[in-house]
C-alpha positions as a printed Julia matrix, in Angstrom:
73×3 Matrix{Float64}:
 17.81  -13.53  -10.72
 14.31  -12.54   -9.71
 13.38  -12.19   -6.09
 11.89  -15.34   -4.6
  8.92  -14.17   -2.55
  9.13  -17.34   -0.44
 12.62  -16.37    0.74
 11.87  -14.03    3.58
 13.8   -12.98    6.61
 16.92  -11.02    7.36
 19.07  -11.95    4.33
 16.33  -10.93    1.9
 15.57   -7.71    3.79
 19.18   -6.61    3.43
 18.99   -6.52   -0.37
 17.21   -4.5    -3.05
 16.26   -6.5    -6.12
 16.53   -3.95   -8.92
 14.69   -6.35  -11.22
 11.56   -6.03   -9.08
  9.72   -2.76   -9.67
  7.98   -2.86   -6.3
 11.3    -3.06   -4.43
 12.72   -0.1    -6.33
  9.47    1.83   -5.8
  9.59    1.08   -2.06
 13.16    2.38   -1.77
 12.29    5.48   -3.83
  9.25    6.19   -1.64
 11.34    5.82    1.54
 13.86    8.33    0.21
 11.14   10.67   -1.08
  9.9    11.04    2.52
 13.39   12.17    3.56
 13.95   14.38    0.5
 10.54   15.81   -0.47
 12.06   18.47   -2.74
 13.68   15.84   -4.98
 11.78   14.26   -7.86
 11.17   10.53   -7.85
 13.11   10.3   -11.1
 16.17   11.96   -9.54
 15.93    9.67   -6.52
 15.64    6.6    -8.74
 18.67    7.67  -10.78
 20.67    8.23   -7.6
 19.58    4.8    -6.36
 20.77    3.07   -9.53
 24.04    5.06   -9.51
 24.67    4.06   -5.9
 23.95    0.41   -6.69
 26.71    0.47   -9.29
 29.2     1.58   -6.62
 28.67   -1.31   -4.21
 28.77   -5.08   -4.35
 25.33   -6.72   -4.21
 26.28   -8.46   -0.99
 26.89   -5.11    0.74
 23.18   -4.59    0.81
 20.39   -2.08    1.07
 21.74    0.09    3.88
 25.0     0.91    2.12
 23.14    1.81   -1.08
 20.67    3.97    0.87
 23.54    5.68    2.73
 25.24    6.6    -0.56
 21.97    7.96   -1.99
 21.32   10.01    1.17
 24.79   11.48    0.96
 24.38   12.28   -2.75
 20.94   13.86   -2.34
 22.01   15.73    0.77
 24.64   17.72   -1.14
């Protein structure tokens, strides 16, 4: 289901819609600032791998935490 741009607020902020390129790009750019030595492609792959490990309802922060742990190794 595509992201409804009229649905704003806390519930929407807690999720990453992987069908929306701009949301994936935003998450990649956030992580690129933290891990400048990593390529954007590697970060994006880690992001998608992390998303497969969690339920969609667990949200953005859990996905980002998994990616940070993976890239930090």
